C-alpha positions in Angstrom: 80.1 82.4 104.9 83.1 82.8 107.2 83.6 85.7 109.5 87.2 87.2 109.1 88.7 89.4 111.6 92.0 91.2 110.5 94.5 92.8 112.7 96.8 95.1 110.5 99.9 96.4 112.1 102.6 98.7 111.2 106.1 97.4 112.0 108.0 98.7 114.9 110.4 101.6 114.9 113.6 101.7 113.0 116.6 104.1 113.2 115.4 105.4 109.8 112.0 106.3 111.3 113.6 108.1 114.3 115.9 110.0 112.0 113.2 110.9 109.3 114.9 108.9 106.5 112.7 107.6 103.7 112.9 103.8 103.8 110.6 102.5 101.1 111.8 99.0 100.4 115.2 99.5 102.1 115.6 96.4 104.4 116.1 98.1 107.6 115.9 96.5 111.1 114.0 97.4 114.3 116.0 99.6 116.8 115.8 99.0 120.5 112.5 101.0 120.8 111.0 99.1 117.9 111.9 95.7 119.5 110.2 96.9 122.7 107.2 98.0 120.8 106.9 94.7 119.1 107.2 92.8 122.5 104.5 95.1 123.9 102.0 94.7 121.1 102.6 90.9 121.1 101.6 90.9 124.8 98.5 92.9 124.0 97.5 90.5 121.2 98.5 87.3 122.9 94.8 86.2 123.5 93.7 86.7 120.0 93.2 83.2 118.6 95.1 83.8 115.3 94.5 81.3 112.5 96.6 83.1 109.8 99.6 85.3 109.9 101.1 87.4 107.0 103.9 89.9 106.8 105.9 91.9 104.4 109.2 90.2 103.8 111.2 93.2 104.9 113.2 92.5 108.1 111.5 95.2 110.2 108.0 93.7 109.5 109.1 90.1 109.9 110.7 90.7 113.3 107.6 92.6 114.5 105.4 89.6 113.3 107.7 87.1 115.0 107.5 89.0 118.3 103.7 88.6 118.2 103.7 85.0 117.2 105.9 84.0 120.1 102.5 83.7 121.8 101.1 81.7 118.9 103.7 79.1 118.0 101.4 76.9 116.0 100.5 79.6 113.5 102.8 79.6 110.5 104.0 83.0 109.3 103.9 83.7 105.6 106.2 86.5 104.4 105.4 88.1 101.0 106.9 91.0 99.0 103.3 92.0 98.1 103.0 93.6 101.5 106.2 95.7 101.2 106.2 99.5 101.6 105.9 101.6 98.5 109.1 101.5 96.5 110.6 105.0 96.8 113.4 104.7 94.1 115.8 107.5 94.2 114.3 108.9 97.4 115.2 105.8 99.5 117.8 106.8 102.1 117.0 110.5 101.8 116.6 112.3 105.1 113.7 114.7 105.3 114.0 117.2 108.2 111.5 119.5 106.7 108.5 118.1 104.9 108.1 121.4 103.0 111.6 120.8 101.5 111.0 117.1 100.6 112.4 116.3 97.2 109.7 115.7 94.6 108.8 112.1 93.4 110.4 111.0 90.1 110.0 108.2 87.7 111.7 105.8 89.9 109.0 106.0 92.6 106.4 103.2 92.5 103.1 104.7 91.1 100.0 104.9 93.2 98.3 102.6 90.8 101.0 100.0 91.1 101.0 100.2 94.9 97.2 99.9 95.1 97.1 97.0 92.6 99.5 94.8 94.5 98.0 95.4 97.9 94.4 95.0 96.7 95.3 91.9 94.7 96.9 90.4 97.7 94.0 91.2 100.0 91.5 89.7 97.5 93.5 86.5 97.0 94.2 85.9 100.7 91.5 87.5 102.7 88.4 88.0 100.7 88.8 84.4 99.6 88.4 83.3 103.1 84.8 84.5 103.2 83.8 81.8 100.8 86.4 79.1 101.3 84.9 75.8 102.3 88.1 74.9 104.2 88.1 78.0 106.3 87.0 77.9 110.0 83.8 79.7 110.9 85.8 82.6 112.3 89.2 83.4 111.1 91.7 85.8 113.0 94.3 87.1 110.7 97.5 89.0 111.6 98.9 91.2 108.8 102.2 93.2 109.4 103.0 95.8 106.8 104.1 99.5 106.5 102.7 102.9 107.0 102.1 104.1 103.5 100.9 100.7 102.3 98.4 100.3 105.1 96.9 103.8 104.7 96.7 103.3 101.0 94.9 99.9 101.4 92.6 101.3 104.0 91.4 104.2 101.8 90.8 101.6 99.0 88.7 99.3 101.4 86.7 102.4 102.5 85.9 103.2 98.8 84.4 99.8 98.2 82.2 99.9 101.2 84.1 99.3 104.5 82.4 101.4 107.3 82.7 102.0 111.0 80.0 100.7 113.3 77.7 103.3 114.9 78.2 105.9 115.9 79.8 106.4 112.4 83.4 107.7 112.6 84.9 109.6 109.7 87.4 107.3 108.0 87.1 109.1 104.7 90.9 109.8 104.8 93.1 107.3 106.4 96.3 109.1 107.3 99.8 108.0 108.6 100.2 105.4 111.3 102.3 105.0 114.4 104.8 102.2 114.8 103.1 99.0 115.9 99.6 100.6 115.8 96.8 98.3 115.4 94.1 98.6 112.7 91.3 96.1 113.3 88.7 95.2 110.6 85.9 92.5 110.3 84.4 91.0 107.2 81.3 88.7 107.1 77.9 88.1 105.6 75.5 91.0 105.4 71.8 90.4 106.1 69.8 89.8 102.9 65.9 90.0 102.7 66.2 87.1 100.1 67.7 84.7 102.7 71.1 83.6 103.7 71.9 81.9 100.4 72.0 85.4 98.8 74.0 87.1 101.5 76.7 89.5 100.5 79.7 90.5 102.5 79.9 93.5 104.9 83.2 95.2 105.9 83.6 97.1 109.2 86.6 99.2 110.5 86.6 98.6 114.3 89.7 100.8 115.1 92.4 102.6 113.1 96.0 103.5 114.2 95.4 102.4 117.8 98.8 102.7 119.6 97.2 103.0 123.1 99.5 100.1 124.2 102.5 102.5 123.9 100.9 104.8 126.4 103.6 107.2 128.0 106.3 105.9 125.6 107.9 108.2 123.1 107.0 107.2 119.5 107.9 108.7 116.2 104.9 110.8 115.2 105.5 111.4 111.4 106.1 108.8 108.8 108.1 110.4 106.0 107.4 107.5 103.6 103.8 108.6 103.4 103.1 110.8 100.4 100.7 113.8 100.6 98.9 112.4 97.5 99.7 108.6 97.6 
């Protein structure tokens, strides 16, 4: 069974992030700070031997991924709408200066069930499948660039099916909002089985979550207004 290490990143900052505007699936671009953040995190990850790279097809995510893959020119980048942010419908483009006065969701907002279904289906088809693929290398290093609400939703789902943090156990029972270009690192691989390696099952570990230490002393947008209180 293959060992799969996954580096999940939120895209760099946009003007909408800085101005507290709900983006959802609006195709916004990185601002100057976001481009700098992408370059910095690319340098931090330049020695990771990536074998696969995936990104949301929205420009802010694609450009973040490309800044990382400058150091990995032989790794193809696959862009997919499955990794997009939650579709926010009529709320897209709305500025939220005070979260307490945020307009309520309506029927145009993508449901939690729909968001989780597309994210988890993508993860299963592209990452869980590597665990048992006869064509996969013994160790895969996978880059995934997506969006704040999507990543936190996916992480809560993975925790619910058995992902844990290594000892000493950290409390990942509620994965919250993420900073721009923060790194969440996971590992999946065979779990020991008393019946022998042929009966081994998979084990999932969360190594770190929302790590933005590479942005030390730089100003970053602290709150992601795309994240719902009850996603």
